[in-house]
C-alpha positions as CSV (number, residue, x, y, z in Angstrom):
1,M,0.0,0.0,0.0
2,M,1.2,3.6,-0.7
3,K,2.1,5.5,2.3
4,Q,-0.5,8.1,3.1
5,K,2.3,10.7,3.8
6,D,3.3,10.4,0.1
7,V,-0.1,11.5,-0.9
8,R,-0.3,14.3,1.8
9,Y,3.2,15.6,0.6
10,Y,1.9,15.6,-3.0
11,L,-1.3,17.5,-2.1
12,L,0.6,20.0,-0.1
13,F,3.1,20.6,-2.9
14,E,0.3,21.1,-5.4
15,A,-1.6,23.4,-3.0
16,I,1.6,25.5,-2.5
17,V,2.2,25.7,-6.2
18,F,-1.4,26.6,-6.9
19,V,-1.2,29.6,-4.5
20,A,2.2,30.6,-6.0
21,I,0.5,30.6,-9.5
22,K,-2.2,32.9,-8.4
23,I,0.3,35.2,-6.9
24,A,2.6,35.0,-9.9
25,E,-0.2,35.9,-12.2
26,F,-0.6,39.3,-10.6
27,T,3.0,40.1,-9.6
28,L,5.7,38.3,-11.7
29,T,6.7,38.4,-15.4
30,Q,4.8,36.1,-17.8
31,Q,7.8,33.8,-18.4
32,T,8.5,33.4,-14.7
33,T,4.8,32.7,-14.1
34,K,4.9,30.0,-16.8
35,C,7.8,28.3,-15.0
36,V,5.8,28.3,-11.8
37,M,2.8,26.8,-13.6
38,Y,4.9,24.1,-15.2
39,S,6.2,23.0,-11.8
40,A,2.6,21.9,-11.0
41,I,2.6,19.7,-14.1
42,V,5.9,18.2,-13.2
43,G,4.6,17.4,-9.7
44,N,1.7,15.6,-11.1
45,T,3.8,13.6,-13.5
46,V,6.3,12.7,-10.9
47,M,3.5,11.5,-8.5
48,A,1.9,9.5,-11.3
49,A,5.3,7.9,-12.1
50,H,5.7,7.1,-8.3
51,I,2.3,5.3,-8.4
52,W,3.2,3.4,-11.6
53,R,6.5,2.3,-10.2
54,R,4.8,1.2,-6.9
55,Y,1.8,-0.6,-8.4
56,G,2.4,-1.0,-12.2
57,P,3.5,-4.7,-12.2
58,S,0.7,-5.8,-9.8
59,A,-2.1,-3.5,-10.9
60,P,-5.4,-5.4,-11.1
61,D,-6.2,-4.0,-14.6
62,R,-3.4,-2.9,-16.9
63,H,-6.0,-0.8,-18.9
64,D,-5.8,1.7,-16.0
65,H,-2.2,2.5,-17.0
66,L,-3.7,4.5,-19.9
67,I,-4.2,7.3,-17.3
68,F,-0.5,7.4,-16.6
69,L,0.3,7.4,-20.3
70,A,-2.2,10.4,-20.7
71,L,-0.4,12.3,-18.0
72,L,3.0,11.8,-19.6
73,V,1.7,13.2,-23.0
74,N,0.0,16.0,-21.1
75,C,3.4,16.9,-19.6
76,V,4.9,17.1,-23.1
77,A,1.9,19.1,-24.3
78,D,2.5,21.8,-21.6
79,V,6.1,22.2,-22.9
80,F,4.6,23.7,-26.0
81,L,1.6,25.7,-24.5
82,T,3.0,26.7,-21.2
83,L,6.7,26.9,-21.2
84,T,7.1,28.0,-24.8
85,G,3.8,29.5,-25.7
86,G,3.0,31.7,-28.7
87,E,0.9,31.0,-31.7
88,R,3.6,29.0,-33.5
89,M,3.4,26.5,-30.6
90,Y,-0.4,26.1,-30.9
91,I,-0.3,23.3,-33.5
92,P,2.2,20.8,-31.6
93,G,0.6,21.7,-28.3
94,F,-3.0,21.1,-29.5
95,V,-1.9,17.9,-31.2
96,C,-0.5,16.6,-27.9
97,F,-3.6,17.6,-26.0
98,C,-5.8,15.9,-28.6
99,T,-3.7,12.8,-28.1
100,V,-4.3,13.0,-24.3
101,E,-8.0,13.2,-24.8
102,A,-7.9,10.4,-27.4
103,I,-6.2,8.2,-24.8
104,Y,-8.8,9.1,-22.1
105,A,-11.5,8.2,-24.7
106,V,-9.9,4.9,-25.2
107,Y,-9.8,4.4,-21.5
108,L,-13.5,5.1,-21.3
109,R,-14.2,2.4,-23.9
110,P,-16.7,4.4,-26.1
111,S,-19.3,2.6,-28.1
112,T,-19.7,3.0,-31.8
113,R,-22.6,5.2,-31.4
114,N,-20.6,7.4,-29.0
115,L,-17.9,7.7,-31.6
116,C,-20.4,8.8,-34.2
117,V,-21.8,11.5,-31.9
118,R,-18.3,12.8,-31.2
119,A,-17.6,12.9,-35.0
120,L,-20.9,14.8,-35.7
121,L,-20.2,17.3,-32.9
122,F,-16.7,18.0,-34.4
123,A,-18.1,18.4,-37.8
124,A,-20.7,20.9,-36.5
125,A,-17.9,22.8,-34.7
126,L,-15.9,23.0,-37.9
127,L,-18.8,24.1,-39.9
128,F,-19.6,26.9,-37.3
129,A,-15.9,28.0,-37.4
130,W,-16.0,28.1,-41.2
131,Q,-19.1,30.2,-41.2
132,I,-17.6,32.8,-39.0
133,R,-14.3,32.7,-40.9
134,L,-12.2,31.3,-38.1
135,L,-11.4,27.9,-39.6
136,T,-7.6,27.5,-39.4
137,L,-5.6,24.5,-38.6
138,P,-4.8,25.7,-35.0
139,N,-8.5,26.5,-34.4
140,A,-9.5,23.1,-35.9
141,L,-7.3,21.2,-33.5
142,G,-8.5,23.3,-30.6
143,L,-12.2,22.5,-31.6
144,L,-11.2,18.8,-31.7
145,N,-9.7,19.0,-28.3
146,L,-12.7,20.7,-27.0
147,T,-15.0,18.1,-28.6
148,L,-13.0,15.3,-27.1
149,V,-12.8,16.6,-23.6
150,G,-16.5,17.6,-23.5
151,A,-17.4,14.1,-24.7
152,N,-15.1,12.5,-22.3
153,A,-16.5,14.5,-19.4
154,V,-20.0,13.4,-20.3
155,C,-19.0,9.7,-20.7
156,A,-17.1,9.9,-17.3
157,W,-20.3,11.1,-15.5
158,L,-22.3,8.3,-17.2
159,A,-19.8,5.8,-16.2
160,W,-20.0,7.0,-12.5
161,R,-23.8,6.8,-12.6
162,T,-23.6,3.2,-13.9
163,Q,-20.9,2.1,-11.5
164,P,-20.6,4.6,-8.7
165,S,-17.1,4.7,-7.0
166,R,-14.7,7.1,-5.5
167,A,-12.3,6.7,-8.5
168,A,-15.1,7.2,-11.1
169,L,-16.3,10.4,-9.3
170,L,-12.7,11.7,-9.1
171,F,-12.2,11.1,-12.8
172,A,-15.5,12.7,-13.8
173,L,-14.7,15.8,-11.7
174,G,-11.2,15.9,-13.2
175,L,-12.3,15.8,-16.8
176,S,-15.0,18.4,-16.0
177,S,-12.4,20.8,-14.7
178,F,-10.3,20.1,-17.8
179,L,-13.3,21.1,-19.9
180,I,-13.8,24.4,-18.0
181,G,-10.1,25.1,-18.3
182,D,-10.1,24.4,-22.0
183,V,-13.1,26.6,-22.6
184,S,-11.2,29.3,-20.8
185,V,-8.2,28.8,-23.1
186,A,-10.4,29.2,-26.1
187,L,-12.0,32.4,-24.7
188,E,-8.5,33.8,-24.0
189,I,-7.3,33.1,-27.5
190,L,-10.4,34.5,-29.3
191,L,-11.4,37.5,-27.2
192,P,-9.8,40.9,-27.7
193,V,-6.8,41.8,-25.6
194,G,-7.6,44.1,-22.6
195,T,-11.2,43.0,-22.1
196,L,-12.4,42.1,-18.6
197,V,-13.9,38.8,-19.8
198,R,-10.6,37.8,-21.5
199,R,-8.7,38.6,-18.3
200,A,-11.1,36.5,-16.3
201,A,-10.8,33.6,-18.7
202,A,-7.0,33.8,-18.4
203,L,-7.2,33.6,-14.6
204,A,-9.6,30.6,-14.8
205,V,-7.4,28.5,-16.9
206,W,-5.0,27.4,-14.2
207,T,-7.7,27.8,-11.5
208,F,-9.3,24.7,-13.0
209,Y,-6.3,23.1,-14.7
210,V,-4.3,22.3,-11.5
211,P,-7.3,20.7,-9.7
212,A,-8.1,18.8,-12.9
213,Q,-4.6,17.3,-13.0
214,V,-4.6,16.4,-9.3
215,L,-8.0,14.8,-9.5
216,I,-6.9,12.5,-12.4
217,V,-3.7,11.6,-10.5
218,L,-5.8,10.6,-7.5
219,T,-8.0,8.6,-9.9
220,Y,-5.0,6.7,-11.1
221,R,-4.0,6.0,-7.5
222,E,-7.4,4.8,-6.6
223,R,-7.6,2.5,-9.6
224,V,-4.2,0.8,-9.3
225,S,-3.7,0.7,-5.6
226,K,-5.4,-1.3,-2.8
227,I,-6.3,1.3,-0.2
């Protein structure tokens, strides 16, 4: 069994970093703030790796390791969209995030009907972007990511209703927080600079992103460990 103090240290670290991010957003330079933000991602990845190392070989269901894989890809994605940033990094960053959500989709074992609904939603989103003349490759990838994370969140809640458990609830909450964070990213990109709504969206991104990561790491712990 994993020592409870390991989890407490992890949660304490993430709480401290979360507060540091909120302070940095108002007081530090953008690049320094990005480094503080990325430390939260590193902390999540290290904790997930620790869980995999401890329980990987004896996990009751190897399918659960898809969560760990998604967290690893997520860590790479944030190199492009957090540490580096800028429009030229949108494409590789969004490709990585779409990969993360595709992994979560596989983890949720969607039905053929579910996949068809996802495809129709994505097609509708592309059509809307084309109608308002905002259909570019980065925007298309962003819409694909939003479609995937939204569908995954809905599927996670349905899975929790079907088979209620602490792990299922944590996962549903985590994906829902991801969805809110991703919507905030979209608003930050699309809204004019200097508007109050855009500033609020920018502040909301990491307000939901850090808890989302923590909830998913805790889901992985619940799934693979005997506690």
